[in-house]
One Martini backbone bead per residue (centre of mass of N, CA, C, O) as a GRO file, in nm:
protein
  270
    1UNK     BB    1   0.096   0.037   0.022
    2UNK     BB    2   0.049   0.373  -0.035
    3UNK     BB    3   0.226   0.636   0.139
    4UNK     BB    4   0.212   0.947   0.198
    5UNK     BB    5   0.398   1.222   0.254
    6UNK     BB    6   0.349   1.428   0.514
    7UNK     BB    7   0.561   1.650   0.470
    8UNK     BB    8   0.476   1.717   0.179
    9UNK     BB    9   0.185   1.801   0.241
   10UNK     BB   10   0.256   2.030   0.431
   11UNK     BB   11   0.414   2.190   0.221
   12UNK     BB   12   0.170   2.239   0.031
   13UNK     BB   13  -0.009   2.386   0.233
   14UNK     BB   14   0.184   2.620   0.299
   15UNK     BB   15   0.223   2.719   0.008
   16UNK     BB   16  -0.073   2.803  -0.030
   17UNK     BB   17  -0.065   3.024   0.191
   18UNK     BB   18   0.190   3.190   0.073
   19UNK     BB   19   0.057   3.304  -0.190
   20UNK     BB   20  -0.068   3.562  -0.046
   21UNK     BB   21   0.264   3.650  -0.001
   22UNK     BB   22   0.445   3.640  -0.257
   23UNK     BB   23   0.567   3.926  -0.310
   24UNK     BB   24   0.697   3.969  -0.033
   25UNK     BB   25   0.876   3.715  -0.033
   26UNK     BB   26   1.030   3.779  -0.295
   27UNK     BB   27   1.158   4.040  -0.196
   28UNK     BB   28   1.321   3.913   0.033
   29UNK     BB   29   1.471   3.704  -0.137
   30UNK     BB   30   1.612   3.909  -0.330
   31UNK     BB   31   1.763   4.066  -0.112
   32UNK     BB   32   1.930   3.828  -0.005
   33UNK     BB   33   2.058   3.741  -0.272
   34UNK     BB   34   2.208   4.004  -0.329
   35UNK     BB   35   2.392   3.998  -0.073
   36UNK     BB   36   2.511   3.696  -0.108
   37UNK     BB   37   2.675   3.745  -0.390
   38UNK     BB   38   2.864   3.922  -0.188
   39UNK     BB   39   3.112   3.983   0.032
   40UNK     BB   40   3.087   4.290   0.051
   41UNK     BB   41   2.783   4.292   0.119
   42UNK     BB   42   2.801   4.122   0.375
   43UNK     BB   43   2.982   4.320   0.528
   44UNK     BB   44   2.792   4.562   0.511
   45UNK     BB   45   2.556   4.425   0.655
   46UNK     BB   46   2.705   4.368   0.920
   47UNK     BB   47   2.740   4.671   0.982
   48UNK     BB   48   2.436   4.734   0.998
   49UNK     BB   49   2.381   4.549   1.236
   50UNK     BB   50   2.574   4.693   1.429
   51UNK     BB   51   2.453   4.986   1.410
   52UNK     BB   52   2.160   4.869   1.509
   53UNK     BB   53   2.201   4.670   1.746
   54UNK     BB   54   2.183   4.366   1.656
   55UNK     BB   55   2.119   4.041   1.783
   56UNK     BB   56   2.326   3.886   1.540
   57UNK     BB   57   2.521   3.578   1.440
   58UNK     BB   58   2.427   3.491   1.183
   59UNK     BB   59   2.272   3.422   0.865
   60UNK     BB   60   2.155   3.450   0.566
   61UNK     BB   61   1.853   3.302   0.438
   62UNK     BB   62   1.761   3.063   0.198
   63UNK     BB   63   1.515   2.909   0.057
   64UNK     BB   64   1.326   2.601   0.001
   65UNK     BB   65   1.071   2.462  -0.188
   66UNK     BB   66   1.071   2.170  -0.006
   67UNK     BB   67   1.093   2.373   0.261
   68UNK     BB   68   0.895   2.552   0.462
   69UNK     BB   69   1.087   2.614   0.710
   70UNK     BB   70   1.287   2.786   0.540
   71UNK     BB   71   1.098   3.027   0.509
   72UNK     BB   72   1.070   3.089   0.803
   73UNK     BB   73   1.373   3.139   0.858
   74UNK     BB   74   1.408   3.367   0.657
   75UNK     BB   75   1.190   3.558   0.783
   76UNK     BB   76   1.299   3.566   1.070
   77UNK     BB   77   1.570   3.702   0.999
   78UNK     BB   78   1.460   3.946   0.840
   79UNK     BB   79   1.294   4.065   1.075
   80UNK     BB   80   1.534   4.101   1.271
   81UNK     BB   81   1.689   4.277   1.018
   82UNK     BB   82   1.522   4.524   0.919
   83UNK     BB   83   1.703   4.773   0.990
   84UNK     BB   84   1.944   4.677   0.817
   85UNK     BB   85   1.802   4.693   0.543
   86UNK     BB   86   1.738   4.995   0.555
   87UNK     BB   87   2.035   5.087   0.576
   88UNK     BB   88   2.141   4.947   0.321
   89UNK     BB   89   1.967   5.109   0.121
   90UNK     BB   90   2.118   5.383   0.187
   91UNK     BB   91   2.425   5.259   0.104
   92UNK     BB   92   2.289   5.115  -0.164
   93UNK     BB   93   2.199   5.223  -0.487
   94UNK     BB   94   2.150   4.916  -0.614
   95UNK     BB   95   1.943   4.860  -0.415
   96UNK     BB   96   1.628   4.660  -0.456
   97UNK     BB   97   1.310   4.614  -0.311
   98UNK     BB   98   1.194   4.343  -0.512
   99UNK     BB   99   1.004   4.096  -0.677
  100UNK     BB  100   1.049   4.257  -0.942
  101UNK     BB  101   1.073   4.482  -1.217
  102UNK     BB  102   0.838   4.592  -1.077
  103UNK     BB  103   0.632   4.772  -0.897
  104UNK     BB  104   0.572   4.694  -0.521
  105UNK     BB  105   0.558   4.894  -0.273
  106UNK     BB  106   0.235   4.944  -0.291
  107UNK     BB  107   0.159   4.647  -0.166
  108UNK     BB  108   0.241   4.622   0.138
  109UNK     BB  109   0.023   4.776   0.297
  110UNK     BB  110  -0.214   4.597   0.213
  111UNK     BB  111  -0.101   4.337   0.340
  112UNK     BB  112  -0.108   4.441   0.629
  113UNK     BB  113  -0.415   4.492   0.639
  114UNK     BB  114  -0.508   4.208   0.575
  115UNK     BB  115  -0.367   4.074   0.815
  116UNK     BB  116  -0.494   4.241   1.040
  117UNK     BB  117  -0.788   4.165   0.978
  118UNK     BB  118  -0.762   3.854   1.007
  119UNK     BB  119  -0.658   3.849   1.298
  120UNK     BB  120  -0.903   3.988   1.429
  121UNK     BB  121  -1.114   3.775   1.341
  122UNK     BB  122  -0.968   3.505   1.438
  123UNK     BB  123  -0.939   3.588   1.743
  124UNK     BB  124  -1.277   3.534   1.769
  125UNK     BB  125  -1.281   3.245   1.766
  126UNK     BB  126  -1.429   2.941   1.880
  127UNK     BB  127  -1.160   2.822   1.828
  128UNK     BB  128  -0.925   2.765   2.054
  129UNK     BB  129  -0.673   2.692   1.890
  130UNK     BB  130  -0.691   2.918   1.679
  131UNK     BB  131  -0.697   3.155   1.878
  132UNK     BB  132  -0.417   3.097   2.000
  133UNK     BB  133  -0.251   3.118   1.744
  134UNK     BB  134  -0.339   3.408   1.669
  135UNK     BB  135  -0.249   3.546   1.927
  136UNK     BB  136   0.055   3.498   1.877
  137UNK     BB  137   0.065   3.642   1.602
  138UNK     BB  138  -0.038   3.921   1.709
  139UNK     BB  139   0.198   3.983   1.893
  140UNK     BB  140   0.403   4.002   1.661
  141UNK     BB  141   0.259   4.216   1.496
  142UNK     BB  142   0.244   4.439   1.722
  143UNK     BB  143   0.550   4.477   1.755
  144UNK     BB  144   0.571   4.613   1.452
  145UNK     BB  145   0.240   4.712   1.363
  146UNK     BB  146   0.052   4.813   1.601
  147UNK     BB  147   0.200   5.081   1.538
  148UNK     BB  148   0.175   5.313   1.292
  149UNK     BB  149   0.453   5.466   1.360
  150UNK     BB  150   0.630   5.198   1.274
  151UNK     BB  151   0.564   5.250   0.992
  152UNK     BB  152   0.690   5.309   0.709
  153UNK     BB  153   0.647   5.598   0.532
  154UNK     BB  154   0.685   5.482   0.241
  155UNK     BB  155   0.428   5.312   0.240
  156UNK     BB  156   0.231   5.548   0.246
  157UNK     BB  157   0.333   5.700  -0.004
  158UNK     BB  158   0.289   5.469  -0.208
  159UNK     BB  159  -0.025   5.446  -0.167
  160UNK     BB  160  -0.091   5.744  -0.236
  161UNK     BB  161   0.053   5.716  -0.535
  162UNK     BB  162  -0.184   5.532  -0.580
  163UNK     BB  163  -0.469   5.589  -0.778
  164UNK     BB  164  -0.646   5.359  -0.619
  165UNK     BB  165  -0.610   5.506  -0.320
  166UNK     BB  166  -0.465   5.709  -0.158
  167UNK     BB  167  -0.573   5.878   0.122
  168UNK     BB  168  -0.834   5.721   0.166
  169UNK     BB  169  -0.702   5.446   0.240
  170UNK     BB  170  -0.537   5.537   0.480
  171UNK     BB  171  -0.770   5.646   0.654
  172UNK     BB  172  -0.937   5.391   0.657
  173UNK     BB  173  -0.723   5.204   0.790
  174UNK     BB  174  -0.662   5.368   1.044
  175UNK     BB  175  -0.958   5.378   1.151
  176UNK     BB  176  -0.992   5.065   1.164
  177UNK     BB  177  -0.725   5.018   1.378
  178UNK     BB  178  -0.715   5.310   1.507
  179UNK     BB  179  -0.696   5.589   1.667
  180UNK     BB  180  -0.761   5.923   1.628
  181UNK     BB  181  -0.477   6.028   1.702
  182UNK     BB  182  -0.323   5.857   1.495
  183UNK     BB  183  -0.463   5.954   1.244
  184UNK     BB  184  -0.380   6.251   1.268
  185UNK     BB  185  -0.069   6.218   1.288
  186UNK     BB  186  -0.016   6.053   1.024
  187UNK     BB  187  -0.165   6.226   0.810
  188UNK     BB  188  -0.004   6.483   0.863
  189UNK     BB  189   0.274   6.367   0.790
  190UNK     BB  190   0.205   6.290   0.499
  191UNK     BB  191   0.115   6.569   0.393
  192UNK     BB  192   0.380   6.718   0.460
  193UNK     BB  193   0.566   6.535   0.291
  194UNK     BB  194   0.432   6.578   0.016
  195UNK     BB  195   0.476   6.887   0.007
  196UNK     BB  196   0.787   6.876   0.031
  197UNK     BB  197   0.833   6.707  -0.223
  198UNK     BB  198   0.707   6.917  -0.415
  199UNK     BB  199   0.910   7.139  -0.362
  200UNK     BB  200   1.161   6.980  -0.463
  201UNK     BB  201   1.028   6.852  -0.750
  202UNK     BB  202   0.809   7.093  -0.839
  203UNK     BB  203   0.732   7.344  -0.709
  204UNK     BB  204   0.539   7.630  -0.570
  205UNK     BB  205   0.495   7.490  -0.285
  206UNK     BB  206   0.398   7.542   0.035
  207UNK     BB  207   0.427   7.419   0.325
  208UNK     BB  208   0.227   7.294   0.568
  209UNK     BB  209   0.178   7.331   0.910
  210UNK     BB  210  -0.153   7.291   0.883
  211UNK     BB  211  -0.331   7.039   0.828
  212UNK     BB  212  -0.622   6.924   0.766
  213UNK     BB  213  -0.870   6.780   0.976
  214UNK     BB  214  -1.054   6.488   0.850
  215UNK     BB  215  -1.093   6.253   1.059
  216UNK     BB  216  -1.369   6.340   1.189
  217UNK     BB  217  -1.528   6.278   0.903
  218UNK     BB  218  -1.433   5.986   0.936
  219UNK     BB  219  -1.596   5.671   0.853
  220UNK     BB  220  -1.556   5.342   1.010
  221UNK     BB  221  -1.612   4.989   1.030
  222UNK     BB  222  -1.458   4.719   1.248
  223UNK     BB  223  -1.697   4.483   1.331
  224UNK     BB  224  -1.692   4.304   1.101
  225UNK     BB  225  -1.716   3.931   1.023
  226UNK     BB  226  -1.672   3.928   0.744
  227UNK     BB  227  -1.491   3.770   0.458
  228UNK     BB  228  -1.375   4.028   0.367
  229UNK     BB  229  -1.172   4.220   0.228
  230UNK     BB  230  -1.022   4.511   0.288
  231UNK     BB  231  -1.053   4.630   0.002
  232UNK     BB  232  -1.364   4.596  -0.016
  233UNK     BB  233  -1.423   4.793   0.212
  234UNK     BB  234  -1.306   5.041   0.067
  235UNK     BB  235  -1.485   5.040  -0.184
  236UNK     BB  236  -1.747   5.081  -0.029
  237UNK     BB  237  -1.666   5.348   0.102
  238UNK     BB  238  -1.606   5.505  -0.164
  239UNK     BB  239  -1.909   5.489  -0.271
  240UNK     BB  240  -2.023   5.659  -0.001
  241UNK     BB  241  -1.807   5.890  -0.067
  242UNK     BB  242  -1.698   6.193  -0.116
  243UNK     BB  243  -1.489   6.427  -0.268
  244UNK     BB  244  -1.272   6.657  -0.207
  245UNK     BB  245  -1.163   6.954  -0.264
  246UNK     BB  246  -0.911   7.135  -0.449
  247UNK     BB  247  -0.599   7.374  -0.465
  248UNK     BB  248  -0.357   7.186  -0.547
  249UNK     BB  249  -0.158   6.954  -0.681
  250UNK     BB  250  -0.173   6.753  -0.448
  251UNK     BB  251  -0.484   6.786  -0.390
  252UNK     BB  252  -0.574   6.719  -0.674
  253UNK     BB  253  -0.481   6.430  -0.674
  254UNK     BB  254  -0.634   6.343  -0.410
  255UNK     BB  255  -0.926   6.445  -0.532
  256UNK     BB  256  -0.934   6.265  -0.744
  257UNK     BB  257  -1.050   6.009  -0.891
  258UNK     BB  258  -1.020   5.690  -0.856
  259UNK     BB  259  -0.892   5.416  -0.946
  260UNK     BB  260  -0.977   5.109  -0.975
  261UNK     BB  261  -0.873   4.846  -0.769
  262UNK     BB  262  -0.979   4.629  -1.010
  263UNK     BB  263  -0.777   4.684  -1.217
  264UNK     BB  264  -0.638   4.524  -1.468
  265UNK     BB  265  -0.312   4.540  -1.519
  266UNK     BB  266  -0.184   4.763  -1.347
  267UNK     BB  267   0.017   5.059  -1.418
  268UNK     BB  268   0.173   5.289  -1.211
  269UNK     BB  269   0.362   5.439  -1.444
  270UNK     BB  270   0.114   5.548  -1.643
   0.00000   0.00000   0.00000
């Protein structure tokens, strides 16, 4: 009698789950592969680890397609060295954190929101074992992304510059997961940064010291337990709310009607 390999089946099951995070995992894999290809890069990365005072004595790991736990180990090390990767990006102008040759940085924030939403829903499951597993996962998530102020500002800027999302998606997501004070603080920082970037690269616009606080007018409900994706929640919200008028180039872009988030084969560079 033929008995299927249990370890292989588990590997297939885990691989199926990881497909939901395929782009993010590919980006991490490519970043590690890039650094490992050169002794000089490895030495530079080790210096970044030291400068960030990260307690890590091991080495960067690349996963193997037939061993799901190797992907876990790769991601575990990458997460531990996150600050070192960010510093390395600043010191190596050839380094590009991407899953493919196409732009993907605008995808990461949405993945974080989807994960956050799923963890919140599953954490209230009646299944005791599942709830306990998710609770442990949520503790790890909250350690890095539980506070919106810990999320890299570039992720917010990238999603705002995606014409399918813009500031509306950022405000919707922040209100969905965080308190009003956090919404106000983070959106203000994003708006000020956008205006300053426009001054540097576009010219003609003076940065605002006090961006308008629209978070009080923003309403979103985070108590639904339906298995809709977070993006579909945003689309529904977008259909129910009108867009505010704009008065300068940055606000004009933010105020224009969004491209549909469901647009197939969307190229953000066009």
